[in-house]
VOVODREN-50618 format. One record per residue (C-alpha): x, y, z; residue in three letters. Coordinates in steps of 0.2 Angstrom, whole numbers, plus 5000, padded with zeros to 4 digits. Layout:
<nodes>
NODE X Y Z ALA
...
</nodes>
This chain:
<nodes>
NODE 5737 6424 5583 MET
NODE 5732 6441 5575 GLY
NODE 5734 6447 5558 HIS
NODE 5751 6454 5562 ALA
NODE 5757 6438 5570 GLY
NODE 5751 6428 5555 MET
NODE 5760 6440 5543 ALA
NODE 5776 6439 5553 ALA
NODE 5775 6420 5553 THR
NODE 5773 6420 5534 ALA
NODE 5787 6432 5532 VAL
NODE 5798 6420 5543 ARG
NODE 5793 6405 5532 TYR
NODE 5797 6414 5516 LEU
NODE 5814 6420 5522 ARG
NODE 5818 6403 5529 SER
NODE 5817 6395 5511 VAL
NODE 5826 6410 5503 GLY
NODE 5811 6417 5495 ALA
NODE 5808 6436 5492 PRO
NODE 5794 6442 5504 THR
NODE 5786 6451 5490 THR
NODE 5788 6439 5475 GLY
NODE 5786 6421 5470 PRO
NODE 5786 6408 5484 VAL
NODE 5800 6395 5483 GLU
NODE 5795 6377 5487 ALA
NODE 5801 6369 5502 LEU
NODE 5814 6355 5499 PRO
NODE 5807 6338 5499 ARG
NODE 5808 6330 5517 PRO
NODE 5823 6320 5521 GLN
NODE 5815 6315 5538 LEU
NODE 5797 6310 5541 ARG
NODE 5787 6322 5551 ALA
NODE 5784 6310 5565 VAL
NODE 5797 6298 5572 GLY
NODE 5794 6280 5571 ASP
NODE 5794 6279 5590 ASP
NODE 5780 6292 5590 GLU
NODE 5769 6285 5577 ARG
NODE 5751 6280 5581 ALA
NODE 5747 6262 5577 PRO
NODE 5737 6266 5561 LEU
NODE 5737 6256 5545 ASP
NODE 5739 6268 5530 PRO
NODE 5726 6258 5520 GLY
NODE 5713 6259 5535 GLU
NODE 5717 6277 5536 PHE
NODE 5712 6280 5518 ARG
NODE 5697 6269 5519 ARG
NODE 5689 6278 5534 VAL
NODE 5693 6295 5527 LEU
NODE 5686 6290 5510 GLY
NODE 5669 6291 5518 ASN
NODE 5671 6310 5518 PHE
NODE 5664 6317 5501 ALA
NODE 5673 6331 5494 THR
NODE 5672 6343 5479 GLY
NODE 5685 6342 5466 VAL
NODE 5696 6356 5459 THR
NODE 5711 6358 5447 VAL
NODE 5724 6370 5454 ILE
NODE 5733 6379 5439 THR
NODE 5747 6392 5438 ALA
NODE 5755 6401 5423 PRO
NODE 5771 6396 5415 ALA
NODE 5787 6403 5422 VAL
NODE 5803 6408 5414 GLU
NODE 5820 6399 5418 ASP
NODE 5812 6383 5425 ASP
NODE 5827 6374 5432 PRO
NODE 5821 6358 5424 GLU
NODE 5817 6366 5407 GLY
NODE 5799 6363 5408 ARG
NODE 5788 6375 5398 THR
NODE 5769 6379 5398 GLY
NODE 5757 6381 5413 PRO
NODE 5756 6369 5428 ALA
NODE 5741 6361 5436 GLY
NODE 5735 6346 5447 PHE
NODE 5719 6339 5453 ALA
NODE 5715 6343 5471 CYS
NODE 5702 6338 5483 GLN
NODE 5709 6347 5498 SER
NODE 5703 6364 5493 PHE
NODE 5693 6375 5506 SER
NODE 5688 6392 5510 SER
NODE 5698 6399 5524 LEU
NODE 5694 6417 5528 SER
NODE 5681 6431 5523 LEU
NODE 5691 6446 5529 ASP
NODE 5703 6445 5521 PRO
NODE 5697 6434 5508 PRO
NODE 5708 6418 5509 LEU
NODE 5707 6400 5503 VAL
NODE 5718 6385 5505 SER
NODE 5723 6369 5498 PHE
NODE 5735 6355 5503 MET
NODE 5748 6347 5491 VAL
NODE 5760 6333 5494 ALA
NODE 5778 6338 5498 ARG
NODE 5784 6326 5485 THR
NODE 5773 6334 5471 SER
NODE 5783 6338 5455 THR
NODE 5769 6351 5451 THR
NODE 5770 6361 5467 TRP
NODE 5787 6369 5464 PRO
NODE 5781 6376 5448 ARG
NODE 5766 6384 5456 ILE
NODE 5777 6390 5470 ALA
NODE 5789 6398 5458 ARG
NODE 5774 6407 5449 ALA
NODE 5768 6413 5466 GLY
NODE 5750 6413 5460 VAL
NODE 5737 6400 5456 PHE
NODE 5719 6398 5450 CYS
NODE 5707 6386 5458 VAL
NODE 5695 6378 5445 ASN
NODE 5680 6371 5453 VAL
NODE 5675 6356 5442 LEU
NODE 5657 6352 5437 GLY
NODE 5648 6335 5437 ALA
NODE 5653 6331 5419 ASP
NODE 5672 6335 5421 GLN
NODE 5677 6318 5428 GLY
NODE 5689 6314 5413 GLU
NODE 5696 6332 5414 LEU
NODE 5700 6328 5432 CYS
NODE 5708 6312 5428 ARG
NODE 5720 6320 5415 GLY
NODE 5726 6332 5428 PHE
NODE 5729 6318 5441 ALA
NODE 5742 6309 5430 VAL
NODE 5760 6313 5434 SER
NODE 5772 6317 5420 GLY
NODE 5760 6319 5406 ALA
NODE 5756 6335 5396 ASP
NODE 5740 6339 5406 LYS
NODE 5735 6354 5396 PHE
NODE 5735 6344 5379 ALA
NODE 5718 6347 5371 GLY
NODE 5712 6357 5386 VAL
NODE 5703 6374 5382 SER
NODE 5707 6388 5394 TYR
NODE 5710 6406 5395 ASP
NODE 5719 6418 5407 ALA
NODE 5712 6422 5424 ALA
NODE 5710 6441 5425 PRO
NODE 5723 6446 5438 VAL
NODE 5737 6432 5439 THR
NODE 5735 6425 5421 GLY
NODE 5734 6407 5428 SER
NODE 5724 6395 5417 PRO
NODE 5705 6396 5419 ARG
NODE 5698 6380 5412 LEU
NODE 5684 6381 5400 ALA
NODE 5667 6374 5407 GLY
NODE 5672 6375 5426 ALA
NODE 5657 6381 5436 PRO
NODE 5668 6393 5446 ALA
NODE 5685 6399 5447 TRP
NODE 5696 6408 5461 ILE
NODE 5711 6418 5456 ASP
NODE 5724 6420 5470 CYS
NODE 5741 6425 5475 THR
NODE 5751 6414 5487 ILE
NODE 5751 6422 5504 GLN
NODE 5758 6408 5515 ALA
NODE 5764 6390 5515 VAL
NODE 5764 6379 5531 HIS
NODE 5770 6362 5534 THR
NODE 5758 6348 5538 GLY
NODE 5767 6331 5540 GLY
NODE 5770 6325 5522 ASP
NODE 5760 6339 5514 HIS
NODE 5760 6357 5513 LEU
NODE 5746 6369 5517 ILE
NODE 5745 6383 5505 VAL
NODE 5736 6399 5509 VAL
NODE 5730 6410 5494 GLY
NODE 5724 6428 5495 ARG
NODE 5709 6430 5483 VAL
NODE 5712 6443 5469 ASP
NODE 5696 6439 5459 ALA
NODE 5683 6426 5457 LEU
NODE 5668 6421 5447 GLY
NODE 5656 6408 5440 THR
NODE 5651 6402 5423 ALA
NODE 5634 6402 5415 ASP
NODE 5622 6388 5419 GLY
NODE 5623 6375 5433 ASP
NODE 5629 6357 5430 THR
NODE 5631 6353 5448 GLY
NODE 5647 6349 5457 PRO
NODE 5659 6335 5453 LEU
NODE 5660 6325 5469 LEU
NODE 5673 6312 5475 PHE
NODE 5668 6298 5488 HIS
NODE 5676 6281 5492 LYS
NODE 5688 6282 5477 GLY
NODE 5675 6286 5464 ALA
NODE 5667 6301 5456 PHE
NODE 5649 6305 5458 GLY
NODE 5636 6320 5457 ARG
NODE 5624 6329 5468 PHE
NODE 5606 6325 5466 THR
NODE 5592 6334 5475 HIS
</nodes>
């Protein structure tokens, strides 16, 4: 599919959920039906699935978005969640992606903002990551941050790298959503603490 086809697909998605094609992206409704019927499901134990996939080490990020006005649930302040499923996607145009559960309570706030910042965490930021992995808490309490230059999304202090993005497209992927962001700005912090890694349910660090 060429760029024109991808753009058309993105526009069709946005229109299907009632979102404007040039503004914030509305979150998909939470699924009423599973993505795969029970009679189609492969005989995989969820615990075994997690155990095997846990052998794949990943970096760790925090996805953040600025506060929005008129939140339907009356929530104020910025939004954010810990995310392992971040990846670069395209160089031309510059695109990145992340995955988020369709049951996430943070995703609708990011979708309404229409923008986000990827904060790549360093090896000494495990506790910061744990704070953003907790549901329902004030995740930004005691956390230092400033505004990313284009979208105003929170840019967390001490993060080795940041990527400031506008949501370009959202695709369904089973019980998750695949979010594609167009990169508006990016940068790195001074120094090099090394990356925070996640492997088999635990945090670690890279050593040469």
